[in-house]
Backbone as CSV, one residue per row, in Angstrom:
resi,resn,N_x,N_y,N_z,CA_x,CA_y,CA_z,C_x,C_y,C_z
1,UNK,-10.528,25.969,2.806,-11.814,25.435,3.258,-12.900,25.904,2.301
2,UNK,-13.789,25.001,1.970,-14.866,25.319,1.034,-15.918,26.202,1.694
3,UNK,-16.474,27.108,0.896,-17.530,27.990,1.377,-18.899,27.578,0.851
4,UNK,-18.912,26.972,-0.330,-20.177,26.597,-0.976,-20.686,25.290,-0.372
5,UNK,-22.008,25.229,-0.189,-22.619,24.081,0.479,-22.325,22.771,-0.247
6,UNK,-22.420,22.766,-1.573,-22.171,21.532,-2.328,-20.715,21.101,-2.217
7,UNK,-19.806,22.061,-2.138,-18.383,21.725,-1.989,-18.121,21.117,-0.616
8,UNK,-18.801,21.634,0.403,-18.667,21.066,1.752,-19.162,19.626,1.770
9,UNK,-20.272,19.392,1.073,-20.824,18.042,1.010,-19.846,17.101,0.291
10,UNK,-19.247,17.568,-0.801,-18.297,16.736,-1.531,-17.122,16.343,-0.640
11,UNK,-16.680,17.270,0.197,-15.582,16.972,1.125,-15.990,15.860,2.082
12,UNK,-17.217,15.934,2.593,-17.700,14.890,3.514,-17.798,13.544,2.806
13,UNK,-18.318,13.557,1.580,-18.476,12.317,0.814,-17.112,11.697,0.511
14,UNK,-16.162,12.532,0.108,-14.823,12.039,-0.202,-14.173,11.435,1.040
15,UNK,-14.375,12.078,2.189,-13.813,11.536,3.437,-14.378,10.155,3.743
16,UNK,-15.687,9.978,3.528,-16.304,8.663,3.766,-15.746,7.616,2.820
17,UNK,-15.640,7.977,1.541,-15.141,7.022,0.556,-13.679,6.674,0.819
18,UNK,-12.888,7.666,1.221,-11.484,7.426,1.526,-11.350,6.468,2.702
19,UNK,-12.175,6.675,3.719,-12.141,5.795,4.889,-12.530,4.371,4.508
20,UNK,-13.554,4.224,3.674,-13.991,2.894,3.240,-12.895,2.210,2.430
21,UNK,-12.297,2.951,1.487,-11.245,2.365,0.654,-10.045,1.955,1.494
22,UNK,-9.679,2.782,2.459,-8.540,2.466,3.327,-8.826,1.204,4.140
23,UNK,-10.061,1.092,4.651,-10.448,-0.075,5.441,-10.399,-1.339,4.574
24,UNK,-10.907,-1.248,3.349,-10.917,-2.401,2.453,-9.491,-2.814,2.092
25,UNK,-8.622,-1.839,1.785,-7.246,-2.155,1.409,-6.474,-2.773,2.565
26,UNK,-6.696,-2.274,3.786,-6.032,-2.859,4.946,-6.478,-4.300,5.164
27,UNK,-7.779,-4.550,4.963,-8.303,-5.906,5.110,-7.698,-6.815,4.038
28,UNK,-7.574,-6.308,2.823,-6.967,-7.085,1.740,-5.530,-7.468,2.082
29,UNK,-4.775,-6.516,2.609,-3.387,-6.792,2.975,-3.314,-7.904,4.016
30,UNK,-4.216,-7.877,4.980,-4.230,-8.906,6.021,-4.561,-10.273,5.429
31,UNK,-5.532,-10.308,4.530,-5.935,-11.575,3.901,-4.775,-12.142,3.082
32,UNK,-4.087,-11.278,2.335,-2.974,-11.738,1.515,-1.798,-12.209,2.381
33,UNK,-1.570,-11.541,3.515,-0.522,-11.973,4.435,-0.841,-13.358,4.998
34,UNK,-2.110,-13.599,5.308,-2.510,-14.908,5.827,-2.232,-15.998,4.798
35,UNK,-2.518,-15.696,3.523,-2.243,-16.673,2.460,-0.745,-16.936,2.362
36,UNK,0.063,-15.851,2.381,1.523,-16.002,2.296,2.055,-16.834,3.453
37,UNK,1.526,-16.589,4.642,1.963,-17.323,5.830,1.657,-18.816,5.687
38,UNK,0.465,-19.127,5.202,0.082,-20.528,5.010,0.970,-21.192,3.954
39,UNK,1.322,-20.446,2.919,2.182,-20.999,1.867,3.593,-21.254,2.405
40,UNK,4.113,-20.340,3.211,5.452,-20.510,3.774,5.525,-21.726,4.688
41,UNK,4.444,-21.956,5.438,4.398,-23.104,6.337,4.221,-24.409,5.570
42,UNK,3.798,-24.308,4.310,3.594,-25.499,3.497,2.281,-26.202,3.777
43,UNK,1.383,-25.522,4.462,0.072,-26.082,4.784,-0.885,-25.788,3.633
44,UNK,-1.013,-26.729,2.697,-1.784,-26.484,1.478,-3.292,-26.448,1.723
45,UNK,-3.762,-27.184,2.718,-5.208,-27.166,2.991,-5.636,-25.777,3.464
46,UNK,-4.870,-25.229,4.389,-5.170,-23.888,4.901,-4.943,-22.853,3.804
47,UNK,-3.888,-23.049,3.008,-3.581,-22.113,1.929,-4.714,-22.087,0.909
48,UNK,-5.323,-23.237,0.659,-6.428,-23.284,-0.299,-7.625,-22.483,0.212
49,UNK,-7.916,-22.598,1.507,-9.010,-21.817,2.100,-8.692,-20.328,2.037
50,UNK,-7.433,-19.974,2.353,-7.016,-18.562,2.325,-7.048,-18.015,0.903
51,UNK,-6.712,-18.860,-0.073,-6.761,-18.449,-1.477,-8.197,-18.146,-1.893
52,UNK,-9.105,-19.007,-1.485,-10.519,-18.799,-1.811,-11.023,-17.496,-1.196
53,UNK,-10.655,-17.246,0.050,-11.051,-16.009,0.728,-10.410,-14.792,0.064
54,UNK,-9.130,-14.917,-0.308,-8.432,-13.802,-0.948,-9.079,-13.455,-2.285
55,UNK,-9.436,-14.472,-3.053,-10.088,-14.233,-4.340,-11.416,-13.518,-4.140
56,UNK,-12.183,-13.960,-3.162,-13.478,-13.340,-2.882,-13.310,-11.869,-2.498
57,UNK,-12.376,-11.600,-1.589,-12.170,-10.229,-1.109,-11.619,-9.325,-2.213
58,UNK,-10.723,-9.854,-3.054,-10.193,-9.056,-4.157,-11.295,-8.680,-5.144
59,UNK,-12.162,-9.629,-5.451,-13.250,-9.335,-6.394,-14.266,-8.368,-5.785
60,UNK,-14.490,-8.468,-4.484,-15.381,-7.510,-3.828,-14.789,-6.106,-3.875
61,UNK,-13.489,-6.001,-3.647,-12.821,-4.699,-3.705,-12.894,-4.129,-5.123
62,UNK,-12.769,-4.988,-6.111,-12.861,-4.543,-7.499,-14.286,-4.088,-7.825
63,UNK,-15.273,-4.777,-7.289,-16.667,-4.402,-7.528,-16.986,-3.034,-6.936
64,UNK,-16.329,-2.687,-5.836,-16.538,-1.387,-5.189,-15.600,-0.308,-5.733
65,UNK,-14.806,-0.663,-6.775,-13.847,0.256,-7.399,-12.771,0.732,-6.438
66,UNK,-12.470,-0.056,-5.416,-11.348,0.269,-4.536,-10.045,-0.034,-5.262
67,UNK,-10.012,-1.156,-5.965,-8.908,-1.467,-6.869,-9.529,-1.780,-8.222
68,UNK,-8.730,-1.728,-9.274,-9.292,-1.971,-10.600,-9.559,-3.466,-10.793
69,UNK,-10.451,-3.770,-11.702,-10.806,-5.163,-11.968,-9.609,-5.936,-12.519
70,UNK,-8.816,-5.270,-13.354,-7.630,-5.933,-13.909,-6.606,-6.231,-12.821
71,UNK,-6.432,-5.319,-11.889,-5.478,-5.537,-10.793,-5.939,-6.713,-9.936
72,UNK,-7.222,-6.771,-9.664,-7.762,-7.876,-8.860,-7.554,-9.210,-9.583
73,UNK,-7.859,-9.239,-10.861,-7.696,-10.473,-11.635,-6.237,-10.882,-11.701
74,UNK,-5.345,-9.908,-11.868,-3.916,-10.194,-11.926,-3.424,-10.793,-10.617
75,UNK,-3.864,-10.221,-9.499,-3.445,-10.727,-8.190,-3.976,-12.136,-7.955
76,UNK,-5.237,-12.373,-8.312,-5.827,-13.709,-8.155,-5.053,-14.712,-8.996
77,UNK,-4.720,-14.326,-10.223,-3.992,-15.209,-11.125,-2.629,-15.576,-10.550
78,UNK,-1.928,-14.581,-10.019,-0.594,-14.837,-9.465,-0.660,-15.709,-8.214
79,UNK,-1.668,-15.455,-7.369,-1.820,-16.278,-6.162,-2.134,-17.721,-6.526
80,UNK,-3.032,-17.897,-7.487,-3.427,-19.246,-7.919,-2.240,-19.974,-8.532
81,UNK,-1.454,-19.238,-9.324,-0.278,-19.829,-9.954,0.718,-20.311,-8.894
82,UNK,0.941,-19.485,-7.866,1.837,-19.871,-6.756,1.323,-21.105,-6.043
83,UNK,0.017,-21.120,-5.777,-0.582,-22.253,-5.063,-0.453,-23.537,-5.873
84,UNK,-0.777,-23.455,-7.164,-0.709,-24.649,-8.016,0.725,-25.164,-8.167
85,UNK,1.689,-24.242,-8.206,3.094,-24.665,-8.299,3.514,-25.401,-7.024
86,UNK,3.089,-24.895,-5.874,3.421,-25.532,-4.598,2.735,-26.901,-4.500
87,UNK,1.524,-26.966,-5.009,0.758,-28.213,-4.969,1.420,-29.267,-5.868
88,UNK,1.882,-28.833,-7.026,2.531,-29.760,-7.955,3.878,-30.232,-7.418
89,UNK,4.544,-29.387,-6.655,5.853,-29.745,-6.109,5.748,-30.826,-5.036
90,UNK,4.610,-30.893,-4.369,4.441,-31.890,-3.289,4.072,-33.219,-3.809
């Protein structure tokens, strides 16, 4: 346990940031699951809306440094590629 006042404050700040990052990552997982579910059902209209939402949430997470910008871009690229392949197949 920290004894110095600034160290105690850092512990509190880290706890807040950890909670925020965990909340954002859990929300991201839910959004990505919704997109996967729509893709499995073959509902492209819903999948397109979920893709748009997933892209928005991934970029927001990257802006807050919860995930890296490259990771967010990579995930968006892969999701878009999957969606476009499914769209072309129909």
